[in-house]
VEXDREN-2710 file (C-alpha; in Angstrom, 1 decimal):
% VEXDREN-2710
k/r/px/py/pz
1/UNK/-26.4/-37.3/-93.4
2/UNK/-26.6/-33.5/-93.0
3/UNK/-29.5/-33.9/-90.5
4/UNK/-27.7/-36.7/-88.6
5/UNK/-24.6/-34.4/-88.1
6/UNK/-26.8/-31.6/-86.9
7/UNK/-28.5/-33.9/-84.4
8/UNK/-25.3/-35.2/-83.0
9/UNK/-23.9/-31.6/-82.7
10/UNK/-27.0/-30.7/-80.7
11/UNK/-26.8/-33.6/-78.4
12/UNK/-23.2/-33.0/-77.8
13/UNK/-24.0/-29.4/-76.8
14/UNK/-26.8/-30.5/-74.6
15/UNK/-24.6/-33.1/-72.7
16/UNK/-21.4/-30.9/-72.4
17/UNK/-23.2/-27.6/-71.3
18/UNK/-23.7/-28.4/-67.6
19/UNK/-20.1/-29.7/-67.3
20/UNK/-18.6/-26.5/-69.0
21/UNK/-20.8/-24.4/-66.7
22/UNK/-19.4/-26.2/-63.6
23/UNK/-15.9/-25.2/-64.6
24/UNK/-16.7/-21.6/-64.7
25/UNK/-16.0/-19.3/-61.6
26/UNK/-19.0/-19.1/-59.3
27/UNK/-20.7/-15.8/-58.7
28/UNK/-22.6/-17.0/-55.6
29/UNK/-22.1/-14.6/-52.6
30/UNK/-20.4/-16.2/-49.5
31/UNK/-22.5/-16.5/-46.4
32/UNK/-22.4/-13.6/-44.0
33/UNK/-19.9/-13.5/-41.1
34/UNK/-21.4/-12.6/-37.7
35/UNK/-19.3/-11.0/-35.0
36/UNK/-20.1/-9.4/-31.6
37/UNK/-18.0/-6.4/-30.8
38/UNK/-16.5/-6.0/-27.4
39/UNK/-18.9/-4.1/-25.0
40/UNK/-18.0/-0.7/-24.0
41/UNK/-17.8/-0.1/-20.2
42/UNK/-20.9/1.6/-18.9
43/UNK/-20.8/2.5/-15.3
44/UNK/-24.4/3.3/-14.5
45/UNK/-26.1/0.8/-12.2
46/UNK/-25.9/-0.9/-8.8
47/UNK/-22.9/-2.9/-7.6
48/UNK/-22.0/-4.9/-4.4
49/UNK/-18.5/-5.8/-3.3
50/UNK/-16.0/-6.8/-0.5
51/UNK/-13.0/-4.9/0.9
52/UNK/-10.0/-5.4/3.2
53/UNK/-7.1/-3.4/4.3
54/UNK/-5.4/-1.5/7.3
55/UNK/-6.5/1.4/9.5
56/UNK/-3.6/3.3/11.2
57/UNK/-2.4/6.7/12.4
58/UNK/-4.7/9.3/13.8
59/UNK/-4.6/10.5/17.4
60/UNK/-2.5/8.2/19.6
61/UNK/-2.8/9.7/23.1
62/UNK/-5.4/9.2/25.8
63/UNK/-5.4/12.0/28.3
64/UNK/-6.5/11.5/32.0
65/UNK/-7.2/14.4/34.4
66/UNK/-8.8/14.4/37.8
67/UNK/-10.2/16.8/40.4
68/UNK/-10.1/16.7/44.1
69/UNK/-13.2/15.3/46.0
70/UNK/-12.1/15.2/49.7
71/UNK/-9.5/16.9/51.8
72/UNK/-8.4/15.8/55.1
73/UNK/-8.8/18.7/57.6
74/UNK/-5.7/20.6/58.2
75/UNK/-4.1/19.1/55.0
76/UNK/-4.6/18.8/51.3
77/UNK/-3.9/15.2/50.2
78/UNK/-6.9/15.0/47.9
79/UNK/-5.4/17.7/45.6
80/UNK/-2.0/15.9/45.8
81/UNK/-3.6/12.6/44.8
82/UNK/-5.6/14.3/41.9
83/UNK/-2.4/15.8/40.6
84/UNK/-0.7/12.5/40.6
85/UNK/-3.6/11.1/38.3
86/UNK/-2.9/13.6/35.6
87/UNK/-1.3/11.7/32.7
88/UNK/-1.0/10.9/29.0
89/UNK/-1.0/7.3/27.6
90/UNK/0.5/6.8/24.1
91/UNK/-1.6/4.2/22.2
92/UNK/-0.9/2.3/19.1
93/UNK/-3.4/2.8/16.1
94/UNK/-2.7/0.0/13.7
95/UNK/-5.3/-2.7/13.0
96/UNK/-6.8/-4.8/10.1
97/UNK/-10.2/-3.8/8.6
98/UNK/-12.6/-5.7/6.3
99/UNK/-16.1/-5.7/5.2
100/UNK/-18.4/-5.1/2.3
101/UNK/-20.0/-2.3/0.3
102/UNK/-23.1/-1.5/-2.0
103/UNK/-23.7/1.4/-4.1
104/UNK/-25.0/3.1/-7.2
105/UNK/-23.1/4.8/-10.1
106/UNK/-24.5/7.2/-12.7
107/UNK/-22.3/8.0/-15.8
108/UNK/-22.9/11.3/-17.5
109/UNK/-21.3/13.4/-20.3
110/UNK/-19.4/10.1/-21.2
111/UNK/-16.3/10.9/-18.9
112/UNK/-17.8/11.6/-15.5
113/UNK/-19.4/9.3/-12.9
114/UNK/-21.3/10.2/-9.7
115/UNK/-22.6/7.8/-7.2
116/UNK/-23.5/6.9/-3.7
117/UNK/-21.9/4.2/-1.6
118/UNK/-22.4/2.7/1.9
119/UNK/-20.1/0.2/3.6
120/UNK/-19.5/-1.4/7.0
121/UNK/-16.6/-3.4/8.2
122/UNK/-15.2/-5.0/11.3
123/UNK/-12.0/-3.6/13.0
124/UNK/-9.5/-5.9/14.6
125/UNK/-7.7/-3.5/16.8
126/UNK/-7.5/-3.3/20.6
127/UNK/-4.8/-1.3/22.1
128/UNK/-3.8/-0.4/25.7
129/UNK/-1.2/1.7/27.5
130/UNK/0.1/2.5/30.9
131/UNK/0.7/6.0/32.2
132/UNK/2.0/7.3/35.6
133/UNK/2.1/10.4/37.6
134/UNK/3.5/11.7/40.9
135/UNK/2.1/14.3/43.4
136/UNK/3.3/15.8/46.7
137/UNK/1.5/17.3/49.7
138/UNK/3.9/19.4/51.8
139/UNK/1.4/19.7/54.7
140/UNK/1.1/16.1/55.2
141/UNK/4.3/14.8/53.5
142/UNK/2.2/12.5/51.3
143/UNK/3.8/11.5/48.0
144/UNK/1.1/9.9/45.9
145/UNK/2.0/7.9/43.0
146/UNK/-0.8/7.0/40.5
147/UNK/-0.7/4.4/37.5
148/UNK/-3.4/4.6/35.0
149/UNK/-4.1/1.9/32.5
150/UNK/-6.1/2.9/29.2
151/UNK/-7.7/0.5/26.8
152/UNK/-9.1/1.8/23.5
153/UNK/-10.9/-0.1/20.6
154/UNK/-13.0/0.6/17.5
155/UNK/-15.4/-2.5/17.0
156/UNK/-16.8/-1.5/13.6
157/UNK/-16.7/1.3/11.2
158/UNK/-19.3/2.3/8.6
159/UNK/-19.6/5.1/6.0
160/UNK/-22.4/6.6/3.8
161/UNK/-20.5/8.6/1.0
162/UNK/-20.9/10.4/-2.2
163/UNK/-18.5/9.7/-5.1
164/UNK/-17.6/11.8/-8.0
165/UNK/-15.1/10.6/-10.6
166/UNK/-13.4/11.2/-13.9
167/UNK/-12.8/8.4/-16.4
168/UNK/-9.2/8.5/-17.5
169/UNK/-10.1/5.7/-19.8
170/UNK/-13.5/4.0/-20.4
171/UNK/-12.4/1.4/-17.8
172/UNK/-10.4/3.4/-15.3
173/UNK/-12.2/5.7/-12.9
174/UNK/-10.4/8.3/-10.7
175/UNK/-12.7/9.5/-8.0
176/UNK/-12.9/11.6/-4.8
177/UNK/-15.3/10.6/-1.9
178/UNK/-16.7/11.9/1.3
179/UNK/-19.6/11.8/3.6
180/UNK/-20.7/10.5/7.0
181/UNK/-18.8/8.0/9.1
182/UNK/-20.1/5.9/12.2
183/UNK/-18.4/3.5/14.5
184/UNK/-18.6/1.5/17.7
185/UNK/-16.0/3.0/20.1
186/UNK/-14.9/1.6/23.5
187/UNK/-12.7/3.3/26.1
188/UNK/-11.7/1.8/29.5
189/UNK/-9.6/3.4/32.2
190/UNK/-8.4/2.3/35.7
191/UNK/-6.4/4.0/38.2
192/UNK/-4.3/2.8/41.2
193/UNK/-2.9/5.3/43.7
194/UNK/-0.6/4.7/46.6
195/UNK/1.3/7.0/48.9
196/UNK/5.0/6.3/48.7
197/UNK/5.6/8.0/52.1
198/UNK/2.9/5.6/53.6
199/UNK/1.0/8.4/55.3
200/UNK/-2.3/7.5/53.6
201/UNK/-4.1/4.3/52.5
202/UNK/-4.0/3.2/48.8
203/UNK/-7.0/3.4/46.5
204/UNK/-8.4/2.1/43.2
205/UNK/-11.0/3.1/40.7
206/UNK/-12.0/2.4/37.1
207/UNK/-14.5/3.6/34.4
208/UNK/-15.5/2.9/30.8
209/UNK/-17.6/4.1/27.9
210/UNK/-19.0/2.2/24.9
211/UNK/-21.4/3.6/22.3
212/UNK/-21.8/4.5/18.6
213/UNK/-20.3/7.7/17.6
214/UNK/-21.0/9.7/14.2
215/UNK/-18.4/11.8/12.3
216/UNK/-17.1/12.3/8.8
217/UNK/-14.9/10.8/6.2
218/UNK/-13.1/12.0/3.2
219/UNK/-10.8/10.4/0.6
220/UNK/-10.3/9.0/-2.9
221/UNK/-9.3/6.1/-5.1
222/UNK/-9.0/4.3/-8.4
223/UNK/-11.5/1.8/-9.8
224/UNK/-10.6/-0.4/-12.8
225/UNK/-13.0/-2.6/-14.8
226/UNK/-10.9/-5.6/-15.6
227/UNK/-13.6/-8.0/-16.8
228/UNK/-17.3/-7.8/-17.7
229/UNK/-19.3/-6.9/-14.7
230/UNK/-16.2/-6.9/-12.4
231/UNK/-14.0/-4.1/-11.0
232/UNK/-11.1/-3.7/-8.5
233/UNK/-10.4/-0.7/-6.5
234/UNK/-7.7/0.8/-4.3
235/UNK/-9.0/3.5/-1.8
236/UNK/-7.8/5.8/0.9
237/UNK/-10.2/7.3/3.5
238/UNK/-9.7/9.5/6.6
239/UNK/-12.3/9.2/9.2
240/UNK/-12.9/11.2/12.4
241/UNK/-15.5/10.0/15.0
242/UNK/-14.6/12.7/17.6
243/UNK/-13.6/12.1/21.1
244/UNK/-15.0/9.8/23.8
245/UNK/-14.7/10.3/27.6
246/UNK/-14.6/7.6/30.3
247/UNK/-15.3/9.0/33.7
248/UNK/-14.0/6.7/36.3
249/UNK/-15.4/6.0/39.7
250/UNK/-14.1/7.9/42.6
251/UNK/-10.7/6.8/43.7
252/UNK/-10.3/7.1/47.5
253/UNK/-8.1/6.0/50.4
254/UNK/-9.8/4.6/53.5
255/UNK/-7.9/4.1/56.8
256/UNK/-8.2/1.2/59.2
257/UNK/-11.1/2.9/61.0
258/UNK/-13.1/3.1/57.8
259/UNK/-12.7/6.9/57.5
260/UNK/-12.0/8.4/54.0
261/UNK/-8.7/10.2/53.9
262/UNK/-8.6/11.4/50.4
263/UNK/-10.6/11.1/47.2
264/UNK/-10.4/12.3/43.6
265/UNK/-12.5/11.7/40.3
266/UNK/-10.5/10.6/37.3
267/UNK/-11.6/11.2/33.7
268/UNK/-10.0/9.9/30.6
269/UNK/-10.5/11.1/27.0
270/UNK/-9.3/9.7/23.6
271/UNK/-10.0/10.7/20.0
272/UNK/-11.1/8.1/17.5
273/UNK/-9.7/9.0/14.0
274/UNK/-7.4/7.5/11.5
275/UNK/-6.4/6.6/8.0
276/UNK/-7.7/3.6/6.0
277/UNK/-6.0/2.1/3.0
278/UNK/-7.9/-0.8/1.5
279/UNK/-8.5/-2.8/-1.7
280/UNK/-11.9/-3.9/-2.9
281/UNK/-13.6/-6.1/-5.5
282/UNK/-17.1/-5.1/-7.0
283/UNK/-19.7/-7.0/-9.0
284/UNK/-21.8/-4.5/-11.2
285/UNK/-25.3/-5.4/-12.2
286/UNK/-25.9/-4.4/-16.0
287/UNK/-22.3/-3.1/-16.1
288/UNK/-22.3/-2.9/-19.9
289/UNK/-25.3/-2.7/-22.1
290/UNK/-25.6/-5.7/-24.5
291/UNK/-23.9/-4.8/-27.8
292/UNK/-25.7/-5.4/-31.0
293/UNK/-24.9/-8.4/-33.2
294/UNK/-23.4/-7.0/-36.5
295/UNK/-23.3/-8.9/-39.8
296/UNK/-20.4/-8.4/-42.0
297/UNK/-20.7/-9.4/-45.6
END
């Protein structure tokens, strides 16, 4: 009987042990939790983008001057007509501008960014104006009146600029920029002269110039990384491409017998400069280095 009780006790312990162990708190470690930290903005690398804005201001006048080519013997109508051609036309300088850019940034000392950017954009701006002048020849009694029409346009504008900026925050860059500017300029002028006293015949002449001119640009802006690989910028630039001069064909008056009675050579000059305010959107290659995957236990 004693052995039977011992055997039954041993069997009960053997059967109930696993059940009791299952009720005890588990000491098994939970599986690790993985997370990927938000990447820190890294500015080093190439980027491409688009921009759009407005161009305005700058020099607004086109000045026409002339010199005498022919004088009637015994009088000086040529000089009087040349004087009437001297004028200044006021031109509007507002236009839309839009295009694209490509560049490279290099971040150093954590808080500074240096880079090189080139861009080119079309300019939707064509402006014209009329100007007039009056002369007088006391010897012949001629009273020349000249009307000059000037047309000015900038077809495209490009820049090659250096950039140097400071990171106010890891994702906000404040920068200054400057370098070379180039653009396609057009200037046209036409003059029409008549004698209000009807002493001499009227005349007409025109001229134009169209080429690519090189100058400089300076400015600054803000660029903000708002998403992985993407940034937006707001930028101001002043550009100056210098002056262009359109030398018109000789303006002269010919009488009924085919004889030249007077003549002058007009020349119109205008400066191509102005201010640009534009917004841009850039896509950055390898904007942020891949962050390591960290396991948290």
